[in-house]
KETI-927946 format. One line per field, with one value per atom (N, C-alpha, C): residue number from 1; atom name; y, z, x. Coordinates in steps of 0.1 Angstrom, whole numbers. Layout:
! KETI-927946
k <- c(NUM, ...)
a <- c(CA, ...)
v <- c(Y, ...)
w <- c(Z, ...)
u <- c(X, ...)
***
This chain:
! KETI-927946
k <- c(1, 1, 1, 2, 2, 2, 3, 3, 3, 4, 4, 4, 5, 5, 5, 6, 6, 6, 7, 7, 7, 8, 8, 8, 9, 9, 9, 10, 10, 10, 11, 11, 11, 12, 12, 12, 13, 13, 13, 14, 14, 14, 15, 15, 15, 16, 16, 16, 17, 17, 17, 18, 18, 18, 19, 19, 19, 20, 20, 20, 21, 21, 21, 22, 22, 22, 23, 23, 23, 24, 24, 24, 25, 25, 25, 26, 26, 26, 27, 27, 27, 28, 28, 28, 29, 29, 29, 30, 30, 30, 31, 31, 31, 32, 32, 32, 33, 33, 33, 34, 34, 34, 35, 35, 35, 36, 36, 36, 37, 37, 37, 38, 38, 38, 39, 39, 39, 40, 40, 40, 41, 41, 41, 42, 42, 42, 43, 43, 43, 44, 44, 44, 45, 45, 45, 46, 46, 46, 47, 47, 47, 48, 48, 48, 49, 49, 49, 50, 50, 50, 51, 51, 51, 52, 52, 52, 53, 53, 53, 54, 54, 54, 55, 55, 55, 56, 56, 56, 57, 57, 57, 58, 58, 58, 59, 59, 59, 60, 60, 60, 61, 61, 61, 62, 62, 62, 63, 63, 63, 64, 64, 64, 65, 65, 65, 66, 66, 66, 67, 67, 67, 68, 68, 68, 69, 69, 69, 70, 70, 70, 71, 71, 71, 72, 72, 72, 73, 73, 73, 74, 74, 74, 75, 75, 75, 76, 76, 76, 77, 77, 77, 78, 78, 78, 79, 79, 79, 80, 80, 80, 81, 81, 81, 82, 82, 82, 83, 83, 83, 84, 84, 84, 85, 85, 85, 86, 86, 86, 87, 87, 87, 88, 88, 88, 89, 89, 89, 90, 90, 90, 91, 91, 91, 92, 92, 92, 93, 93, 93, 94, 94, 94, 95, 95, 95, 96, 96, 96, 97, 97, 97, 98, 98, 98, 99, 99, 99, 100, 100, 100, 101, 101, 101, 102, 102, 102, 103, 103, 103, 104, 104, 104, 105, 105, 105, 106, 106, 106, 107, 107, 107, 108, 108, 108, 109, 109, 109, 110, 110, 110, 111, 111, 111, 112, 112, 112, 113, 113, 113, 114, 114, 114, 115, 115, 115, 116, 116, 116, 117, 117, 117, 118, 118, 118, 119, 119, 119, 120, 120, 120, 121, 121, 121, 122, 122, 122, 123, 123, 123, 124, 124, 124, 125, 125, 125, 126, 126, 126, 127, 127, 127, 128, 128, 128, 129, 129, 129, 130, 130, 130, 131, 131, 131, 132, 132, 132, 133, 133, 133, 134, 134, 134, 135, 135, 135, 136, 136, 136, 137, 137, 137, 138, 138, 138, 139, 139, 139, 140, 140, 140, 141, 141, 141, 142, 142, 142, 143, 143, 143, 144, 144, 144, 145, 145, 145, 146, 146, 146, 147, 147, 147, 148, 148, 148, 149, 149, 149, 150, 150, 150, 151, 151, 151, 152, 152, 152, 153, 153, 153, 154, 154, 154, 155, 155, 155, 156, 156, 156, 157, 157, 157, 158, 158, 158, 159, 159, 159, 160, 160, 160, 161, 161, 161, 162, 162, 162, 163, 163, 163, 164, 164, 164, 165, 165, 165, 166, 166, 166, 167, 167, 167, 168, 168, 168, 169, 169, 169, 170, 170, 170, 171, 171, 171, 172, 172, 172, 173, 173, 173, 174, 174, 174, 175, 175, 175, 176, 176, 176, 177, 177, 177, 178, 178, 178, 179, 179, 179, 180, 180, 180, 181, 181, 181, 182, 182, 182, 183, 183, 183, 184, 184, 184, 185, 185, 185, 186, 186, 186, 187, 187, 187, 188, 188, 188, 189, 189, 189, 190, 190, 190, 191, 191, 191, 192, 192, 192, 193, 193, 193, 194, 194, 194, 195, 195, 195, 196, 196, 196, 197, 197, 197, 198, 198, 198, 199, 199, 199, 200, 200, 200, 201, 201, 201, 202, 202, 202, 203, 203, 203, 204, 204, 204, 205, 205, 205, 206, 206, 206, 207, 207, 207, 208, 208, 208, 209, 209, 209, 210, 210, 210, 211, 211, 211, 212, 212, 212, 213, 213, 213, 214, 214, 214, 215, 215, 215, 216, 216, 216, 217, 217, 217, 218, 218, 218, 219, 219, 219, 220, 220, 220, 221, 221, 221, 222, 222, 222, 223, 223, 223, 224, 224, 224, 225, 225, 225, 226, 226, 226, 227, 227, 227, 228, 228, 228, 229, 229, 229, 230, 230, 230, 231, 231, 231, 232, 232, 232, 233, 233, 233, 234, 234, 234, 235, 235, 235, 236, 236, 236, 237, 237, 237, 238, 238, 238, 239, 239, 239, 240, 240, 240, 241, 241, 241, 242, 242, 242, 243, 243, 243, 244, 244, 244, 245, 245, 245, 246, 246, 246, 247, 247, 247, 248, 248, 248, 249, 249, 249, 250, 250, 250, 251, 251, 251)
a <- c(N, CA, C, N, CA, C, N, CA, C, N, CA, C, N, CA, C, N, CA, C, N, CA, C, N, CA, C, N, CA, C, N, CA, C, N, CA, C, N, CA, C, N, CA, C, N, CA, C, N, CA, C, N, CA, C, N, CA, C, N, CA, C, N, CA, C, N, CA, C, N, CA, C, N, CA, C, N, CA, C, N, CA, C, N, CA, C, N, CA, C, N, CA, C, N, CA, C, N, CA, C, N, CA, C, N, CA, C, N, CA, C, N, CA, C, N, CA, C, N, CA, C, N, CA, C, N, CA, C, N, CA, C, N, CA, C, N, CA, C, N, CA, C, N, CA, C, N, CA, C, N, CA, C, N, CA, C, N, CA, C, N, CA, C, N, CA, C, N, CA, C, N, CA, C, N, CA, C, N, CA, C, N, CA, C, N, CA, C, N, CA, C, N, CA, C, N, CA, C, N, CA, C, N, CA, C, N, CA, C, N, CA, C, N, CA, C, N, CA, C, N, CA, C, N, CA, C, N, CA, C, N, CA, C, N, CA, C, N, CA, C, N, CA, C, N, CA, C, N, CA, C, N, CA, C, N, CA, C, N, CA, C, N, CA, C, N, CA, C, N, CA, C, N, CA, C, N, CA, C, N, CA, C, N, CA, C, N, CA, C, N, CA, C, N, CA, C, N, CA, C, N, CA, C, N, CA, C, N, CA, C, N, CA, C, N, CA, C, N, CA, C, N, CA, C, N, CA, C, N, CA, C, N, CA, C, N, CA, C, N, CA, C, N, CA, C, N, CA, C, N, CA, C, N, CA, C, N, CA, C, N, CA, C, N, CA, C, N, CA, C, N, CA, C, N, CA, C, N, CA, C, N, CA, C, N, CA, C, N, CA, C, N, CA, C, N, CA, C, N, CA, C, N, CA, C, N, CA, C, N, CA, C, N, CA, C, N, CA, C, N, CA, C, N, CA, C, N, CA, C, N, CA, C, N, CA, C, N, CA, C, N, CA, C, N, CA, C, N, CA, C, N, CA, C, N, CA, C, N, CA, C, N, CA, C, N, CA, C, N, CA, C, N, CA, C, N, CA, C, N, CA, C, N, CA, C, N, CA, C, N, CA, C, N, CA, C, N, CA, C, N, CA, C, N, CA, C, N, CA, C, N, CA, C, N, CA, C, N, CA, C, N, CA, C, N, CA, C, N, CA, C, N, CA, C, N, CA, C, N, CA, C, N, CA, C, N, CA, C, N, CA, C, N, CA, C, N, CA, C, N, CA, C, N, CA, C, N, CA, C, N, CA, C, N, CA, C, N, CA, C, N, CA, C, N, CA, C, N, CA, C, N, CA, C, N, CA, C, N, CA, C, N, CA, C, N, CA, C, N, CA, C, N, CA, C, N, CA, C, N, CA, C, N, CA, C, N, CA, C, N, CA, C, N, CA, C, N, CA, C, N, CA, C, N, CA, C, N, CA, C, N, CA, C, N, CA, C, N, CA, C, N, CA, C, N, CA, C, N, CA, C, N, CA, C, N, CA, C, N, CA, C, N, CA, C, N, CA, C, N, CA, C, N, CA, C, N, CA, C, N, CA, C, N, CA, C, N, CA, C, N, CA, C, N, CA, C, N, CA, C, N, CA, C, N, CA, C, N, CA, C, N, CA, C, N, CA, C, N, CA, C, N, CA, C, N, CA, C, N, CA, C, N, CA, C, N, CA, C, N, CA, C, N, CA, C, N, CA, C, N, CA, C, N, CA, C, N, CA, C, N, CA, C, N, CA, C, N, CA, C, N, CA, C, N, CA, C, N, CA, C, N, CA, C, N, CA, C, N, CA, C, N, CA, C, N, CA, C, N, CA, C, N, CA, C, N, CA, C, N, CA, C, N, CA, C, N, CA, C, N, CA, C, N, CA, C, N, CA, C, N, CA, C, N, CA, C, N, CA, C, N, CA, C, N, CA, C, N, CA, C, N, CA, C, N, CA, C)
v <- c(-1063, -1054, -1042, -1037, -1026, -1010, -1003, -996, -990, -984, -976, -984, -994, -1004, -1005, -1004, -1008, -1005, -993, -994, -1002, -1000, -1012, -1027, -1027, -1041, -1046, -1034, -1034, -1033, -1026, -1027, -1041, -1046, -1061, -1071, -1070, -1079, -1078, -1067, -1063, -1064, -1072, -1076, -1084, -1084, -1095, -1112, -1112, -1131, -1130, -1121, -1122, -1121, -1123, -1122, -1133, -1147, -1156, -1159, -1156, -1158, -1151, -1157, -1151, -1136, -1128, -1117, -1121, -1115, -1114, -1117, -1110, -1105, -1118, -1122, -1137, -1151, -1146, -1157, -1156, -1146, -1142, -1137, -1132, -1128, -1114, -1114, -1096, -1088, -1080, -1066, -1057, -1049, -1037, -1029, -1018, -1009, -999, -990, -979, -969, -969, -955, -961, -957, -958, -953, -959, -952, -939, -931, -921, -927, -914, -920, -915, -924, -923, -911, -902, -892, -880, -879, -866, -861, -848, -837, -842, -842, -840, -829, -819, -807, -810, -808, -811, -799, -803, -790, -789, -779, -776, -785, -790, -799, -797, -804, -799, -791, -798, -793, -781, -775, -762, -748, -754, -747, -736, -728, -717, -709, -721, -717, -713, -702, -693, -705, -700, -712, -709, -717, -720, -727, -720, -721, -730, -740, -752, -753, -746, -740, -732, -722, -709, -718, -722, -731, -739, -749, -753, -748, -733, -728, -721, -716, -710, -715, -728, -735, -735, -727, -729, -734, -739, -742, -730, -725, -714, -712, -709, -710, -699, -690, -678, -673, -670, -662, -653, -646, -636, -641, -630, -632, -635, -644, -640, -657, -658, -671, -676, -689, -695, -699, -700, -697, -714, -718, -728, -735, -726, -732, -733, -726, -731, -744, -746, -759, -769, -768, -777, -782, -774, -773, -782, -776, -784, -798, -799, -815, -824, -820, -824, -826, -819, -817, -828, -833, -842, -853, -856, -868, -870, -861, -865, -875, -881, -892, -889, -892, -892, -901, -914, -923, -937, -947, -955, -970, -976, -988, -998, -1008, -1024, -1025, -1029, -1031, -1040, -1050, -1059, -1067, -1073, -1081, -1074, -1062, -1050, -1043, -1036, -1024, -1012, -998, -989, -977, -968, -955, -946, -941, -934, -919, -913, -905, -892, -883, -870, -872, -880, -887, -896, -903, -915, -924, -939, -950, -963, -966, -978, -990, -998, -1006, -998, -988, -978, -982, -985, -989, -975, -965, -953, -952, -955, -959, -946, -933, -923, -919, -917, -907, -895, -882, -868, -862, -860, -852, -839, -831, -814, -810, -803, -794, -780, -774, -760, -752, -742, -729, -715, -713, -704, -705, -712, -713, -706, -698, -693, -703, -699, -707, -720, -723, -736, -730, -738, -733, -743, -739, -747, -757, -766, -779, -789, -800, -814, -820, -822, -828, -838, -848, -855, -857, -858, -856, -867, -867, -878, -881, -885, -884, -888, -899, -905, -896, -889, -880, -866, -862, -850, -843, -844, -839, -838, -831, -828, -836, -841, -846, -842, -834, -830, -844, -842, -849, -846, -834, -826, -814, -804, -789, -784, -788, -780, -771, -772, -761, -762, -749, -750, -756, -764, -776, -773, -759, -754, -756, -752, -755, -771, -778, -792, -798, -793, -801, -798, -783, -774, -788, -787, -798, -810, -815, -829, -829, -818, -814, -812, -819, -813, -797, -793, -778, -767, -772, -764, -752, -741, -727, -724, -724, -715, -727, -739, -747, -742, -734, -731, -718, -708, -700, -706, -720, -717, -721, -715, -717, -730, -740, -758, -764, -776, -783, -796, -803, -813, -826, -837, -851, -865, -870, -879, -891, -895, -908, -923, -933, -943, -956, -961, -972, -985, -991, -1002, -1008, -1018, -1029, -1027, -1015, -1012, -1015, -1013, -1015, -1029, -1031, -1046, -1059, -1055, -1068, -1071, -1063, -1064, -1066, -1058, -1062, -1066, -1069, -1077, -1065, -1066, -1055, -1048, -1051, -1042, -1030, -1031, -1019, -1008, -1009, -998, -989, -998, -985, -977, -982, -972, -965, -970, -956, -943, -943, -932, -925, -932, -929, -924, -928, -921, -904, -908, -894, -883, -887, -878, -872, -881, -872, -862, -867, -864, -847, -847, -838, -822, -830, -824, -815, -822, -820, -808, -810, -798, -785, -786, -774, -770, -777, -772, -766, -775, -766, -755, -754, -741, -727, -730, -719, -711, -715, -706, -703, -704, -698, -688, -685, -673, -678, -693, -701, -705, -704, -715, -725, -733, -748, -754, -757, -762, -776, -788, -803, -804, -816, -817, -833, -837, -848, -852, -840, -844, -839, -854, -851, -863, -863, -874, -885, -896, -905, -905, -912, -914, -905, -894, -883, -876, -878, -873, -880, -898, -902, -904, -901, -901, -887, -876, -865, -866, -877, -877, -888, -897, -907, -922, -920, -933, -941, -957, -966, -960, -957, -954, -965, -976, -989, -997, -997, -998, -986, -978, -962, -953, -946, -941, -930, -917, -906, -906, -906, -908, -893, -883, -871, -864, -846, -834, -824, -815, -803, -789, -782, -768, -756, -749, -742, -729, -717, -709, -696, -685, -676, -668, -664, -658, -644, -640, -622, -617)
w <- c(-1055, -1066, -1065, -1067, -1064, -1073, -1062, -1068, -1081, -1077, -1086, -1099, -1102, -1109, -1119, -1112, -1120, -1133, -1142, -1152, -1161, -1157, -1165, -1168, -1154, -1153, -1164, -1165, -1174, -1192, -1192, -1207, -1212, -1200, -1203, -1203, -1195, -1197, -1207, -1211, -1226, -1238, -1238, -1251, -1256, -1267, -1278, -1274, -1271, -1265, -1254, -1244, -1233, -1233, -1238, -1241, -1253, -1255, -1260, -1261, -1250, -1250, -1262, -1267, -1279, -1273, -1280, -1277, -1278, -1273, -1269, -1287, -1296, -1308, -1316, -1312, -1321, -1314, -1302, -1300, -1304, -1313, -1317, -1308, -1296, -1286, -1293, -1287, -1289, -1290, -1301, -1297, -1290, -1284, -1274, -1283, -1281, -1286, -1291, -1304, -1304, -1296, -1290, -1280, -1271, -1257, -1249, -1251, -1245, -1248, -1242, -1247, -1239, -1227, -1216, -1206, -1204, -1203, -1204, -1197, -1203, -1195, -1195, -1198, -1198, -1212, -1211, -1217, -1231, -1243, -1252, -1263, -1264, -1273, -1287, -1299, -1312, -1310, -1316, -1319, -1336, -1343, -1354, -1358, -1374, -1379, -1385, -1383, -1390, -1405, -1413, -1424, -1428, -1416, -1419, -1412, -1402, -1391, -1398, -1394, -1403, -1395, -1397, -1389, -1397, -1394, -1400, -1404, -1417, -1421, -1408, -1413, -1401, -1410, -1407, -1413, -1403, -1408, -1399, -1397, -1402, -1399, -1385, -1389, -1377, -1366, -1366, -1355, -1347, -1355, -1349, -1340, -1348, -1345, -1330, -1329, -1320, -1308, -1309, -1300, -1286, -1276, -1260, -1251, -1241, -1231, -1226, -1224, -1222, -1207, -1197, -1184, -1180, -1184, -1183, -1195, -1194, -1205, -1202, -1213, -1211, -1206, -1199, -1195, -1201, -1213, -1224, -1228, -1233, -1231, -1244, -1250, -1260, -1267, -1277, -1283, -1287, -1287, -1291, -1302, -1315, -1323, -1321, -1317, -1311, -1303, -1293, -1289, -1295, -1307, -1317, -1323, -1326, -1335, -1328, -1319, -1307, -1305, -1304, -1302, -1313, -1326, -1338, -1338, -1339, -1342, -1336, -1321, -1308, -1311, -1313, -1316, -1328, -1337, -1345, -1355, -1359, -1363, -1381, -1388, -1401, -1407, -1406, -1410, -1402, -1404, -1393, -1407, -1402, -1412, -1409, -1417, -1413, -1419, -1410, -1415, -1403, -1407, -1400, -1391, -1395, -1386, -1376, -1379, -1367, -1376, -1364, -1372, -1363, -1368, -1365, -1368, -1360, -1365, -1372, -1380, -1388, -1381, -1374, -1367, -1372, -1366, -1368, -1366, -1354, -1350, -1354, -1354, -1353, -1340, -1340, -1326, -1332, -1323, -1321, -1327, -1337, -1344, -1344, -1346, -1350, -1336, -1322, -1312, -1308, -1309, -1304, -1291, -1276, -1267, -1259, -1265, -1254, -1253, -1240, -1243, -1237, -1238, -1239, -1230, -1216, -1209, -1206, -1206, -1202, -1191, -1182, -1171, -1181, -1182, -1186, -1178, -1177, -1171, -1179, -1190, -1199, -1215, -1216, -1231, -1230, -1243, -1247, -1249, -1246, -1246, -1234, -1231, -1221, -1209, -1196, -1180, -1179, -1169, -1168, -1158, -1158, -1156, -1165, -1161, -1167, -1177, -1187, -1197, -1206, -1216, -1228, -1237, -1247, -1259, -1266, -1274, -1280, -1294, -1298, -1312, -1322, -1321, -1331, -1339, -1329, -1332, -1331, -1332, -1328, -1317, -1307, -1297, -1284, -1274, -1262, -1253, -1242, -1234, -1218, -1212, -1200, -1190, -1178, -1171, -1157, -1155, -1143, -1146, -1146, -1148, -1137, -1125, -1111, -1110, -1112, -1102, -1116, -1111, -1117, -1108, -1119, -1111, -1116, -1117, -1119, -1106, -1094, -1085, -1085, -1085, -1082, -1093, -1103, -1116, -1110, -1106, -1105, -1089, -1079, -1071, -1074, -1083, -1088, -1096, -1102, -1108, -1102, -1084, -1081, -1076, -1074, -1072, -1080, -1093, -1102, -1106, -1100, -1098, -1113, -1125, -1136, -1143, -1138, -1141, -1141, -1128, -1121, -1131, -1140, -1148, -1162, -1166, -1178, -1182, -1197, -1202, -1203, -1207, -1208, -1204, -1197, -1196, -1201, -1209, -1216, -1208, -1207, -1198, -1205, -1209, -1220, -1211, -1212, -1204, -1208, -1209, -1214, -1212, -1224, -1219, -1225, -1212, -1213, -1223, -1218, -1226, -1243, -1249, -1263, -1269, -1262, -1267, -1265, -1249, -1247, -1258, -1259, -1268, -1280, -1284, -1297, -1289, -1282, -1279, -1264, -1256, -1241, -1237, -1224, -1220, -1227, -1237, -1243, -1249, -1249, -1252, -1244, -1232, -1224, -1227, -1236, -1242, -1251, -1260, -1272, -1267, -1256, -1250, -1247, -1242, -1238, -1251, -1261, -1272, -1279, -1276, -1286, -1282, -1264, -1257, -1264, -1264, -1274, -1285, -1297, -1306, -1305, -1295, -1289, -1287, -1277, -1273, -1279, -1290, -1301, -1311, -1313, -1322, -1316, -1300, -1294, -1293, -1297, -1293, -1309, -1315, -1330, -1337, -1332, -1337, -1326, -1317, -1306, -1312, -1319, -1324, -1336, -1343, -1356, -1351, -1336, -1331, -1319, -1321, -1307, -1292, -1291, -1279, -1278, -1263, -1260, -1251, -1246, -1243, -1232, -1222, -1215, -1213, -1219, -1214, -1197, -1193, -1175, -1176, -1168, -1168, -1150, -1143, -1131, -1127, -1119, -1116, -1108, -1097, -1089, -1092, -1098, -1106, -1100, -1087, -1080, -1082, -1075, -1068, -1087, -1093, -1112, -1117, -1113, -1117, -1111, -1097, -1090, -1092, -1098, -1101, -1116, -1122, -1134, -1138, -1124, -1123, -1128, -1129, -1138, -1125, -1132, -1120, -1115, -1124, -1127, -1127, -1133, -1139, -1150, -1151, -1164, -1174, -1169, -1175, -1165, -1172, -1164, -1167, -1159, -1170, -1176, -1190, -1194, -1194, -1197, -1199, -1201, -1197, -1200, -1206, -1204, -1207, -1206, -1203, -1202, -1212, -1217, -1230, -1223, -1232, -1229, -1242, -1240, -1249, -1249, -1261, -1258, -1250, -1243, -1237, -1256)
u <- c(565, 572, 583, 594, 601, 589, 584, 579, 587, 601, 606, 609, 606, 608, 599, 584, 571, 570, 577, 573, 585, 596, 607, 603, 595, 587, 577, 570, 558, 561, 572, 577, 586, 589, 593, 583, 575, 562, 555, 554, 548, 555, 567, 572, 566, 564, 557, 562, 573, 578, 573, 573, 565, 547, 542, 529, 526, 524, 521, 506, 495, 486, 478, 467, 458, 450, 449, 444, 424, 415, 402, 393, 407, 400, 404, 414, 419, 411, 406, 398, 381, 380, 366, 357, 360, 352, 347, 336, 327, 336, 332, 342, 332, 342, 338, 327, 321, 314, 326, 322, 330, 330, 319, 320, 310, 311, 304, 289, 281, 263, 263, 257, 251, 240, 244, 234, 219, 209, 199, 192, 184, 177, 185, 200, 208, 206, 207, 203, 214, 212, 222, 224, 235, 233, 241, 234, 240, 250, 265, 273, 274, 279, 280, 290, 282, 293, 306, 315, 329, 327, 320, 321, 316, 309, 303, 309, 313, 324, 336, 331, 336, 352, 363, 373, 386, 395, 402, 414, 420, 434, 443, 449, 463, 478, 485, 500, 505, 507, 510, 528, 534, 547, 547, 539, 538, 535, 521, 520, 527, 537, 545, 559, 558, 571, 563, 556, 551, 544, 544, 535, 543, 537, 536, 522, 531, 522, 520, 502, 495, 493, 495, 488, 480, 478, 472, 462, 449, 441, 432, 428, 419, 403, 403, 385, 377, 377, 364, 361, 350, 345, 346, 349, 351, 333, 331, 318, 320, 304, 304, 305, 311, 317, 330, 337, 351, 353, 345, 346, 343, 335, 330, 341, 349, 362, 370, 377, 386, 385, 367, 364, 368, 361, 363, 376, 388, 400, 409, 403, 409, 403, 389, 384, 373, 373, 361, 361, 352, 349, 345, 350, 350, 344, 343, 336, 337, 329, 329, 330, 338, 348, 349, 352, 355, 371, 379, 392, 402, 408, 416, 408, 396, 387, 380, 377, 371, 360, 352, 346, 353, 355, 363, 357, 360, 360, 370, 372, 382, 382, 392, 392, 403, 402, 412, 427, 427, 439, 439, 455, 460, 457, 458, 451, 456, 460, 470, 458, 459, 450, 436, 433, 420, 412, 418, 408, 400, 408, 403, 398, 405, 398, 394, 396, 390, 377, 373, 360, 363, 359, 365, 354, 355, 350, 353, 346, 351, 343, 352, 346, 346, 331, 336, 331, 339, 336, 332, 335, 327, 332, 316, 313, 297, 301, 289, 275, 265, 255, 253, 263, 263, 267, 257, 262, 271, 281, 290, 286, 295, 294, 307, 299, 304, 300, 305, 297, 305, 304, 307, 308, 317, 318, 309, 299, 295, 301, 313, 318, 313, 306, 300, 292, 285, 270, 272, 288, 291, 284, 284, 274, 279, 273, 276, 263, 268, 260, 263, 253, 255, 254, 271, 268, 261, 268, 263, 263, 258, 256, 249, 251, 249, 252, 268, 274, 285, 295, 306, 321, 324, 336, 349, 351, 360, 375, 368, 376, 379, 370, 369, 384, 383, 391, 405, 407, 422, 422, 414, 421, 423, 417, 422, 435, 436, 452, 459, 462, 473, 474, 462, 459, 469, 470, 476, 465, 468, 459, 453, 464, 459, 445, 443, 434, 420, 419, 408, 402, 414, 408, 409, 409, 405, 394, 389, 376, 368, 377, 376, 386, 383, 393, 390, 398, 396, 400, 395, 399, 395, 406, 403, 406, 390, 393, 395, 399, 410, 397, 389, 379, 393, 398, 407, 404, 392, 392, 389, 383, 383, 398, 410, 422, 428, 424, 427, 423, 411, 404, 412, 422, 430, 447, 449, 463, 465, 458, 461, 468, 475, 484, 494, 495, 506, 493, 483, 473, 477, 479, 482, 497, 504, 513, 507, 498, 490, 481, 478, 467, 473, 485, 494, 502, 502, 510, 495, 488, 470, 472, 471, 470, 482, 490, 500, 498, 492, 483, 471, 463, 452, 456, 464, 471, 476, 485, 493, 484, 469, 461, 451, 453, 444, 454, 469, 477, 473, 476, 475, 460, 450, 439, 436, 437, 440, 444, 455, 462, 457, 445, 441, 429, 423, 412, 416, 427, 430, 431, 435, 437, 449, 450, 459, 456, 467, 466, 477, 474, 482, 481, 489, 486, 487, 480, 480, 485, 495, 500, 494, 499, 497, 485, 478, 464, 460, 452, 447, 440, 447, 436, 425, 425, 409, 398, 404, 401, 392, 400, 397, 384, 387, 376, 365, 367, 354, 345, 353, 346, 340, 341, 335, 329, 326, 320, 324, 334, 344, 351, 348, 356, 374, 379, 392, 400, 395, 403, 398, 381, 382, 378, 376, 375, 382, 396, 406, 412, 415, 419, 435, 438, 451, 457, 448, 455, 446, 448, 440, 448, 442, 443, 434, 443, 433, 432, 421, 422, 413, 416, 413, 417, 411, 410, 423, 435, 447, 442, 455, 451, 459)
***
């Protein structure tokens, strides 16, 4: 296949008329889990619940009009509550229910068919009360799990993101890893369209939520898929990076 035309070929191949086969859901195959299970033996840190977080009010119009990608931050740590707010705003689970023949989570962002394919990983450099390292957000329990807190991975994440120097100075870098089958179970190959649409919803929520806690965000689409997947312990195929964003306190 001509690599220059692979995107166009995908768009044609995933038109409904070119996908006559039944999905796994239509074949009554088991639904994948709503969230990948926590890793046994790794520390879990509860986060402050959204309903008790003290977050300043935000004027939506002001946030939209002033939205910018920020690539330089103050040398100030995020608080645990600020991190909790950003995680809830981007992947917070409001409830678990059943609709259109499947169990689903209802979150703070929309998702095609309620599939919510993302697992949120974080490379934390400066969050008060947490050692630097790699973490995963357990959205259903609203908690963090340590993945690797043996050292500061800020330089590693910068290198994986095509050496964009500003990323090394972020207080936190969010990486949204897509569990492909969670969406494919319903939509087959067309699920991949929805995965990247969902990434846009999540990224915009991060920009908006950051604005009322005096933080700045820069979305990141340039990264080495293989290097980033290995850094987070993922295979890069069934669980792969779809989008990332760096966050820090505004100067």
